[in-house]
One Martini backbone bead per residue (centre of mass of N, CA, C, O) as a GRO file, in nm:
protein
  293
    1MET     BB    1   0.332  -2.511  10.804
    2ASN     BB    2   0.301  -2.607  11.110
    3GLY     BB    3   0.424  -2.919  11.081
    4LYS     BB    4   0.299  -2.973  10.801
    5ASN     BB    5   0.224  -3.127  10.529
    6HIS     BB    6   0.180  -3.116  10.215
    7ILE     BB    7  -0.090  -3.148   9.990
    8ILE     BB    8  -0.096  -3.435   9.775
    9ASP     BB    9  -0.296  -3.588   9.598
   10ILE     BB   10  -0.386  -3.930   9.594
   11ASP     BB   11  -0.514  -3.889   9.283
   12PHE     BB   12  -0.299  -3.773   9.091
   13PHE     BB   13  -0.234  -3.992   8.875
   14ARG     BB   14  -0.525  -4.041   8.783
   15GLN     BB   15  -0.571  -3.753   8.683
   16LEU     BB   16  -0.338  -3.755   8.475
   17ASP     BB   17  -0.439  -3.985   8.301
   18ARG     BB   18  -0.698  -3.841   8.221
   19PHE     BB   19  -0.565  -3.595   8.104
   20THR     BB   20  -0.395  -3.724   7.873
   21PHE     BB   21  -0.635  -3.849   7.732
   22MET     BB   22  -0.793  -3.581   7.673
   23VAL     BB   23  -0.573  -3.438   7.517
   24ARG     BB   24  -0.544  -3.642   7.288
   25LYS     BB   25  -0.849  -3.613   7.202
   26ARG     BB   26  -0.883  -3.279   7.184
   27VAL     BB   27  -0.557  -3.221   7.117
   28SER     BB   28  -0.339  -3.297   6.869
   29THR     BB   29  -0.101  -3.066   6.946
   30ALA     BB   30  -0.045  -3.096   7.263
   31TYR     BB   31   0.055  -3.414   7.227
   32ALA     BB   32   0.334  -3.557   7.050
   33GLY     BB   33   0.531  -3.714   7.193
   34SER     BB   34   0.788  -3.829   7.062
   35ARG     BB   35   1.093  -3.690   6.956
   36ARG     BB   36   1.152  -3.742   6.611
   37SER     BB   37   1.418  -3.829   6.372
   38ILE     BB   38   1.597  -3.834   6.065
   39HIS     BB   39   1.916  -3.999   6.025
   40SER     BB   40   2.241  -4.042   5.915
   41GLY     BB   41   2.461  -4.270   6.076
   42ARG     BB   42   2.254  -4.281   6.328
   43GLY     BB   43   2.174  -4.480   6.590
   44ILE     BB   44   1.973  -4.788   6.596
   45ASP     BB   45   1.723  -4.783   6.405
   46THR     BB   46   1.634  -4.902   6.104
   47VAL     BB   47   1.415  -4.729   5.844
   48GLY     BB   48   1.619  -4.709   5.587
   49TYR     BB   49   1.698  -4.594   5.250
   50ARG     BB   50   1.953  -4.421   5.051
   51GLU     BB   51   2.128  -4.261   4.843
   52TYR     BB   52   2.435  -4.172   4.789
   53ASN     BB   53   2.613  -3.879   4.900
   54PRO     BB   54   2.822  -3.646   4.893
   55GLY     BB   55   2.940  -3.651   5.244
   56ASP     BB   56   2.877  -3.906   5.343
   57GLU     BB   57   2.926  -4.147   5.551
   58LEU     BB   58   3.090  -4.443   5.500
   59LYS     BB   59   2.971  -4.604   5.753
   60SER     BB   60   2.664  -4.587   5.627
   61ILE     BB   61   2.720  -4.800   5.435
   62ASP     BB   62   2.564  -5.074   5.267
   63TRP     BB   63   2.737  -5.349   5.145
   64ASN     BB   64   2.513  -5.556   5.098
   65VAL     BB   65   2.352  -5.386   4.900
   66TYR     BB   66   2.580  -5.346   4.696
   67ALA     BB   67   2.619  -5.652   4.625
   68ARG     BB   68   2.324  -5.662   4.493
   69SER     BB   69   2.317  -5.361   4.322
   70GLU     BB   70   2.575  -5.171   4.274
   71LYS     BB   71   2.482  -4.962   4.496
   72LEU     BB   72   2.479  -4.678   4.693
   73TYR     BB   73   2.379  -4.706   5.038
   74VAL     BB   74   2.219  -4.555   5.317
   75ARG     BB   75   2.148  -4.551   5.637
   76GLN     BB   76   1.852  -4.501   5.834
   77PHE     BB   77   1.777  -4.342   6.141
   78GLU     BB   78   1.627  -4.338   6.455
   79GLU     BB   79   1.614  -4.035   6.645
   80GLU     BB   80   1.608  -3.927   6.971
   81LYS     BB   81   1.510  -3.633   7.119
   82SER     BB   82   1.638  -3.488   7.404
   83LEU     BB   83   1.456  -3.319   7.673
   84THR     BB   84   1.514  -3.103   7.924
   85THR     BB   85   1.342  -3.041   8.238
   86HIS     BB   86   1.307  -2.732   8.419
   87ILE     BB   87   1.184  -2.682   8.757
   88LEU     BB   88   1.078  -2.384   8.928
   89LEU     BB   89   0.986  -2.360   9.277
   90ASP     BB   90   0.829  -2.168   9.493
   91ALA     BB   91   0.942  -2.151   9.865
   92SER     BB   92   0.825  -1.921   9.992
   93LYS     BB   93   0.623  -1.788  10.234
   94SER     BB   94   0.397  -1.675  10.040
   95MET     BB   95   0.313  -1.979   9.940
   96ASP     BB   96   0.141  -2.041  10.220
   97TYR     BB   97  -0.107  -1.917  10.115
   98SER     BB   98  -0.464  -1.943  10.226
   99SER     BB   99  -0.834  -1.923  10.191
  100HIS     BB  100  -0.832  -2.238  10.180
  101LYS     BB  101  -0.722  -2.560  10.112
  102VAL     BB  102  -0.512  -2.435   9.900
  103SER     BB  103  -0.207  -2.358   9.844
  104LYS     BB  104   0.022  -2.223   9.640
  105PHE     BB  105   0.228  -2.451   9.667
  106GLU     BB  106   0.044  -2.693   9.617
  107TYR     BB  107  -0.042  -2.606   9.338
  108GLY     BB  108   0.244  -2.581   9.217
  109ALA     BB  109   0.328  -2.878   9.275
  110ARG     BB  110   0.117  -3.007   9.090
  111LEU     BB  111   0.214  -2.878   8.834
  112ALA     BB  112   0.504  -2.979   8.842
  113ALA     BB  113   0.434  -3.285   8.851
  114GLY     BB  114   0.269  -3.287   8.591
  115PHE     BB  115   0.495  -3.210   8.395
  116ALA     BB  116   0.680  -3.444   8.476
  117TYR     BB  117   0.487  -3.665   8.386
  118LEU     BB  118   0.493  -3.595   8.085
  119VAL     BB  119   0.798  -3.647   8.056
  120THR     BB  120   0.791  -3.957   8.131
  121LYS     BB  121   0.646  -4.048   7.870
  122ASP     BB  122   0.942  -3.991   7.712
  123ASN     BB  123   1.192  -4.044   7.898
  124ASP     BB  124   1.281  -3.784   8.018
  125LYS     BB  125   1.434  -3.532   8.173
  126PHE     BB  126   1.407  -3.407   8.519
  127ALA     BB  127   1.352  -3.111   8.741
  128ILE     BB  128   1.276  -3.014   9.084
  129SER     BB  129   1.323  -2.689   9.208
  130THR     BB  130   1.376  -2.488   9.485
  131PHE     BB  131   1.292  -2.138   9.582
  132ALA     BB  132   1.416  -1.818   9.727
  133GLU     BB  133   1.697  -1.704   9.848
  134ASP     BB  134   1.755  -1.991   9.746
  135VAL     BB  135   1.867  -2.285   9.570
  136ASN     BB  136   1.741  -2.623   9.534
  137ILE     BB  137   1.920  -2.848   9.363
  138SER     BB  138   1.819  -3.070   9.106
  139ASN     BB  139   1.890  -3.343   8.926
  140PRO     BB  140   1.844  -3.474   8.633
  141ARG     BB  141   1.597  -3.731   8.564
  142ARG     BB  142   1.449  -4.045   8.532
  143GLY     BB  143   1.132  -4.149   8.609
  144ARG     BB  144   0.883  -4.250   8.827
  145GLN     BB  145   1.043  -4.280   9.092
  146TYR     BB  146   1.157  -3.992   9.090
  147LEU     BB  147   0.882  -3.853   9.106
  148ILE     BB  148   0.789  -3.970   9.376
  149SER     BB  149   1.030  -3.859   9.544
  150THR     BB  150   0.972  -3.563   9.474
  151ILE     BB  151   0.692  -3.540   9.602
  152ASP     BB  152   0.785  -3.610   9.886
  153ARG     BB  153   0.974  -3.366   9.910
  154LEU     BB  154   0.759  -3.142   9.866
  155SER     BB  155   0.575  -3.221  10.115
  156GLU     BB  156   0.845  -3.133  10.312
  157THR     BB  157   0.865  -2.843  10.248
  158LYS     BB  158   1.003  -2.551  10.367
  159LEU     BB  159   0.864  -2.235  10.417
  160GLU     BB  160   1.093  -1.960  10.347
  161GLY     BB  161   1.132  -1.648  10.301
  162THR     BB  162   1.226  -1.478  10.031
  163THR     BB  163   1.227  -1.358   9.697
  164LYS     BB  164   1.512  -1.439   9.458
  165THR     BB  165   1.497  -1.481   9.143
  166ASN     BB  166   1.763  -1.394   9.001
  167GLU     BB  167   1.971  -1.533   9.186
  168CYS     BB  168   1.862  -1.823   9.140
  169VAL     BB  169   1.881  -1.830   8.830
  170MET     BB  170   2.182  -1.774   8.808
  171LYS     BB  171   2.266  -2.034   8.959
  172TYR     BB  172   2.106  -2.245   8.792
  173GLY     BB  173   2.207  -2.175   8.497
  174ARG     BB  174   2.496  -2.315   8.527
  175MET     BB  175   2.359  -2.627   8.498
  176ILE     BB  176   2.274  -2.572   8.209
  177ARG     BB  177   2.389  -2.740   7.911
  178SER     BB  178   2.121  -2.699   7.737
  179ARG     BB  179   1.864  -2.666   7.560
  180SER     BB  180   1.556  -2.603   7.736
  181LEU     BB  181   1.294  -2.667   7.950
  182VAL     BB  182   1.153  -2.387   8.135
  183LEU     BB  183   0.999  -2.363   8.461
  184ILE     BB  184   0.817  -2.107   8.642
  185ILE     BB  185   0.679  -2.126   8.977
  186SER     BB  186   0.485  -1.843   9.095
  187ASP     BB  187   0.371  -1.535   9.230
  188PHE     BB  188   0.552  -1.288   9.153
  189LEU     BB  189   0.618  -1.100   9.437
  190ASP     BB  190   0.849  -0.948   9.312
  191LYS     BB  191   1.067  -0.769   9.177
  192LEU     BB  192   1.069  -0.672   8.856
  193GLU     BB  193   1.376  -0.668   8.802
  194SER     BB  194   1.423  -0.964   8.887
  195ILE     BB  195   1.230  -1.101   8.687
  196GLU     BB  196   1.345  -0.984   8.423
  197SER     BB  197   1.633  -1.092   8.453
  198ALA     BB  198   1.550  -1.391   8.454
  199ILE     BB  199   1.426  -1.397   8.174
  200TYR     BB  200   1.680  -1.313   8.015
  201ARG     BB  201   1.862  -1.552   8.111
  202LEU     BB  202   1.632  -1.769   7.973
  203ALA     BB  203   1.579  -1.691   7.662
  204ASP     BB  204   1.724  -1.950   7.515
  205HIS     BB  205   1.484  -2.095   7.614
  206ASP     BB  206   1.205  -2.283   7.686
  207LEU     BB  207   0.978  -2.055   7.830
  208ILE     BB  208   0.782  -2.079   8.143
  209LEU     BB  209   0.533  -1.889   8.315
  210ILE     BB  210   0.371  -1.946   8.643
  211GLN     BB  211   0.110  -1.795   8.807
  212VAL     BB  212   0.025  -1.806   9.161
  213LEU     BB  213  -0.293  -1.731   9.307
  214ASP     BB  214  -0.505  -1.613   9.516
  215LYS     BB  215  -0.819  -1.500   9.501
  216THR     BB  216  -0.767  -1.262   9.715
  217GLU     BB  217  -0.533  -1.142   9.535
  218SER     BB  218  -0.674  -1.098   9.261
  219THR     BB  219  -0.943  -1.023   9.446
  220LEU     BB  220  -1.024  -0.784   9.655
  221THR     BB  221  -1.252  -0.835   9.955
  222LEU     BB  222  -1.183  -0.646  10.153
  223HIS     BB  223  -1.319  -0.453  10.447
  224GLY     BB  224  -1.199  -0.212  10.634
  225ASP     BB  225  -1.057  -0.288  10.919
  226MET     BB  226  -0.707  -0.390  10.904
  227LYS     BB  227  -0.462  -0.665  10.948
  228LEU     BB  228  -0.165  -0.693  10.781
  229LYS     BB  229   0.051  -0.971  10.666
  230ASP     BB  230   0.379  -1.050  10.598
  231LEU     BB  231   0.500  -1.362  10.539
  232GLU     BB  232   0.808  -1.299  10.480
  233THR     BB  233   0.860  -1.068  10.724
  234GLY     BB  234   0.610  -1.014  10.948
  235ASN     BB  235   0.478  -0.764  10.881
  236GLU     BB  236   0.252  -0.510  10.998
  237LEU     BB  237  -0.073  -0.363  10.884
  238LYS     BB  238  -0.271  -0.092  10.957
  239THR     BB  239  -0.592  -0.055  10.787
  240TYR     BB  240  -0.814   0.089  10.542
  241VAL     BB  241  -1.045  -0.074  10.330
  242SER     BB  242  -1.130   0.068  10.048
  243GLU     BB  243  -1.238   0.120   9.735
  244ASN     BB  244  -0.984   0.279   9.652
  245PHE     BB  245  -0.780   0.074   9.752
  246LYS     BB  246  -0.875  -0.159   9.567
  247ALA     BB  247  -0.833  -0.014   9.299
  248GLU     BB  248  -0.527   0.034   9.336
  249TYR     BB  249  -0.447  -0.259   9.370
  250GLN     BB  250  -0.546  -0.360   9.092
  251LYS     BB  251  -0.372  -0.170   8.926
  252GLN     BB  252  -0.091  -0.272   9.029
  253LEU     BB  253  -0.125  -0.570   8.962
  254GLU     BB  254  -0.174  -0.539   8.657
  255ALA     BB  255   0.095  -0.395   8.600
  256HIS     BB  256   0.276  -0.624   8.695
  257ILE     BB  257   0.172  -0.845   8.502
  258ASN     BB  258   0.208  -0.691   8.230
  259ARG     BB  259   0.517  -0.664   8.248
  260ILE     BB  260   0.579  -0.962   8.244
  261ARG     BB  261   0.437  -1.027   7.977
  262LYS     BB  262   0.606  -0.834   7.796
  263THR     BB  263   0.878  -0.968   7.851
  264CYS     BB  264   0.799  -1.243   7.739
  265ASP     BB  265   0.726  -1.146   7.455
  266ARG     BB  266   1.011  -1.032   7.384
  267VAL     BB  267   1.147  -1.350   7.419
  268GLY     BB  268   0.920  -1.588   7.372
  269ALA     BB  269   0.759  -1.634   7.619
  270GLU     BB  270   0.547  -1.780   7.860
  271PHE     BB  271   0.231  -1.663   8.024
  272TYR     BB  272   0.063  -1.751   8.334
  273THR     BB  273  -0.255  -1.726   8.521
  274PHE     BB  274  -0.351  -1.864   8.846
  275THR     BB  275  -0.590  -1.978   9.061
  276THR     BB  276  -0.656  -2.207   9.326
  277ASP     BB  277  -0.968  -2.249   9.215
  278VAL     BB  278  -0.852  -2.380   8.975
  279PRO     BB  279  -0.844  -2.646   8.812
  280VAL     BB  280  -0.573  -2.824   8.729
  281PHE     BB  281  -0.667  -2.926   8.457
  282ASP     BB  282  -0.720  -2.643   8.334
  283ALA     BB  283  -0.431  -2.543   8.355
  284PHE     BB  284  -0.302  -2.754   8.177
  285PHE     BB  285  -0.473  -2.719   7.923
  286ASN     BB  286  -0.414  -2.415   7.878
  287THR     BB  287  -0.105  -2.456   7.840
  288ILE     BB  288  -0.069  -2.718   7.626
  289SER     BB  289  -0.273  -2.641   7.386
  290ARG     BB  290  -0.033  -2.433   7.257
  291ARG     BB  291   0.150  -2.693   7.240
  292ARG     BB  292   0.426  -2.918   7.200
  293TRP     BB  293   0.501  -3.255   7.354
   0.00000   0.00000   0.00000
């Protein structure tokens, strides 16, 4: 970080308002609004009546209606289903990398805050927790003010250490009380075994993995004598980047990504990869246009 706060765009909320408007207009199934269903005998607002059936709760019978009709009717209520959203954002040192204006962490933080903003539209609970070698757990809460304070916290997050995906997910998973929407935002440059174990641990939830890479990581453009530095460990490597080197790099990167994708497919999770030069709006739209919010 070099003593500087991460930059989260000052027009962030205005961009998200435009985003949600465009999503509602362009994709009718992408943003479903409040998740509501009709149940008998529970809830707050009465939305109608139906005839009593054996097994219905007696307390749901409207005796005033019975006095007028001499027939048993039960009240039906509108019940809102609340879904908690847990967002895990990689804050390891490798997320500090940037070949231009936006680091991987800043891009991931904007995505995380954007998803949290969508959740606040339904007044549901959310939490954005950061992880690297350990996980900094935030408790799920509701509200715009909580989102603003979360963004302030993310802008001051110190990026350090290596990524231990599975260990952090194992620790965080203990505090998830019910089936939830879980998003993991990371460059996923961790060991495949660790990533796969984390996916399996969260397989019972509605799980989304979003990989954030810098453009120079996605497509290696270096050439010639180079000194490469591992941001997480500080180790340096002097090497010659040849065309064969770049081809082998791309092959291994694609194999790494494909294995993550196959594991996600196996458990019914979603997996997306974006580079930081992709407009955040496009990343949002590409992700949620395939699902109901």
